[in-house]
C-alpha positions as CSV (number, residue, x, y, z in Angstrom):
1,M,0.0,0.0,0.0
2,L,1.1,3.5,-0.7
3,L,1.6,5.5,2.5
4,L,3.0,8.9,3.3
5,H,5.9,9.6,5.8
6,G,5.5,12.7,7.9
7,W,5.2,14.2,11.4
8,D,3.2,16.4,13.7
9,P,4.6,19.9,13.3
10,L,5.1,20.1,17.0
11,K,7.0,16.8,17.1
12,P,9.2,16.7,14.0
13,T,11.6,14.2,15.5
14,T,8.9,11.5,15.8
15,P,7.9,10.7,12.2
16,Y,5.4,8.0,11.2
17,W,3.6,6.5,8.2
18,F,0.0,7.3,7.4
19,T,-2.7,6.9,4.8
20,I,-3.5,9.5,2.1
21,G,-6.6,11.5,3.1
22,G,-8.2,14.6,4.3
23,G,-11.5,16.3,4.9
24,V,-14.7,16.2,2.9
25,E,-15.5,19.7,1.5
26,T,-19.0,21.2,1.4
27,G,-20.9,19.6,-1.5
28,E,-18.6,16.6,-1.9
29,T,-19.3,13.0,-1.4
30,V,-16.8,10.9,0.5
31,A,-15.7,9.3,-2.7
32,Q,-15.3,12.7,-4.4
33,A,-13.2,13.8,-1.5
34,G,-11.1,10.7,-1.8
35,S,-10.5,11.3,-5.5
36,R,-9.5,14.9,-4.8
37,E,-7.2,14.0,-1.9
38,L,-5.4,11.4,-4.1
39,R,-4.8,14.1,-6.7
40,E,-3.7,16.8,-4.2
41,E,-1.5,14.7,-1.9
42,V,0.2,12.3,-4.4
43,G,-0.8,13.3,-7.9
44,I,-2.9,10.3,-8.7
45,Q,-5.9,11.1,-10.9
46,L,-8.8,8.8,-10.6
47,P,-12.5,9.6,-10.9
48,A,-14.5,9.1,-7.7
49,E,-16.4,6.1,-9.2
50,A,-13.1,4.3,-9.7
51,L,-12.6,4.1,-6.0
52,G,-15.5,1.6,-5.6
53,E,-17.1,0.9,-2.3
54,P,-15.3,1.7,0.9
55,V,-13.3,-1.1,2.4
56,A,-13.4,0.2,6.0
57,T,-14.6,3.0,8.2
58,N,-13.6,3.9,11.7
59,T,-13.3,6.8,14.2
60,I,-10.0,7.6,15.9
61,E,-8.8,10.3,18.3
62,F,-5.4,11.8,18.3
63,E,-3.5,15.0,18.8
64,W,-1.8,16.9,15.9
65,G,-0.4,20.4,16.0
66,G,-1.5,20.9,19.6
67,C,-5.2,20.1,18.8
68,R,-7.2,17.1,19.8
69,I,-8.8,15.6,16.8
70,I,-11.7,13.2,16.5
71,Q,-11.6,11.9,12.9
72,H,-14.3,9.8,11.2
73,Q,-12.5,7.9,8.4
74,T,-13.7,6.1,5.3
75,F,-11.1,4.1,3.4
76,F,-11.0,3.1,-0.2
77,A,-8.6,0.8,-2.0
78,V,-7.6,0.8,-5.6
79,G,-5.2,-1.6,-7.2
80,V,-2.6,0.0,-9.6
81,D,0.1,-1.4,-11.8
82,R,2.3,1.6,-11.6
83,V,1.9,5.2,-10.6
84,E,4.2,8.3,-10.5
85,V,3.8,10.0,-7.1
86,S,4.0,13.7,-7.1
87,F,3.7,16.2,-4.2
88,A,3.2,19.1,-6.6
89,N,-0.4,19.8,-5.5
90,Q,0.1,19.6,-1.7
91,E,-0.8,22.5,0.5
92,Q,2.1,24.4,2.3
93,L,1.5,22.6,5.6
94,E,1.6,19.2,3.9
95,L,4.8,20.2,2.1
96,E,6.3,21.1,5.5
97,T,5.2,17.9,7.3
98,I,5.4,15.2,4.7
99,S,8.9,14.0,3.6
100,A,8.3,10.9,1.5
101,H,6.0,8.2,0.2
102,G,6.5,4.5,0.4
103,W,5.0,1.2,-0.5
104,W,4.3,-1.0,2.5
105,Y,3.1,-4.5,3.4
106,S,1.1,-4.5,6.6
107,D,3.4,-6.9,8.4
108,E,6.5,-4.9,7.6
109,L,4.8,-1.7,8.7
110,E,3.6,-3.3,11.9
111,A,7.1,-4.6,12.7
112,T,8.5,-1.0,12.5
113,G,6.1,0.4,15.0
114,Q,6.0,3.5,12.8
115,A,2.4,3.5,11.8
116,A,0.6,6.8,12.7
117,H,-2.1,4.8,14.4
118,V,-2.4,1.1,15.6
119,T,-5.3,0.5,13.2
120,I,-3.2,1.2,10.0
121,P,-1.7,-2.3,9.5
122,G,-5.1,-3.9,9.8
123,L,-6.5,-1.4,7.4
124,L,-3.8,-2.3,4.9
125,R,-4.8,-6.0,5.2
126,Q,-8.4,-5.1,4.6
127,A,-7.5,-3.1,1.5
128,V,-5.4,-5.9,0.0
129,D,-8.2,-8.4,0.6
130,A,-10.7,-6.1,-1.0
131,I,-8.5,-5.5,-4.1
132,N,-7.8,-9.2,-4.4
133,L,-11.6,-10.0,-4.2
134,R,-12.4,-7.4,-6.9
135,Q,-9.7,-8.8,-9.2
136,A,-11.0,-12.4,-8.7
137,S,-14.6,-11.4,-9.6
């Protein structure tokens, strides 16, 4: 899975790996927001309908930039043969707090202890299962 490497702006010495994502803007569906975030954060252009059905949802709580955040998340998974990742459309704060991208297997990420949240390795497993199921159909 494609993940981003970054940090809380108040804790730059504690980097972690996290999923591509962001907020839903007024008038957007969750899938439209997912499509937009893919384009903005990593330069991947896919129409919302190409994302398919969500593979998981959850709610997590964390602190970032000194603020307590409760985040309701919806995850999509799309299989790709090859993509060119670009940070050209990121907002300034993203450019300042994201250093790299990487392709990860869930077990390898889990072993590093560097996932942004304990749920991410399991979400990667769910995403791979969903992609494999779609490809088998």
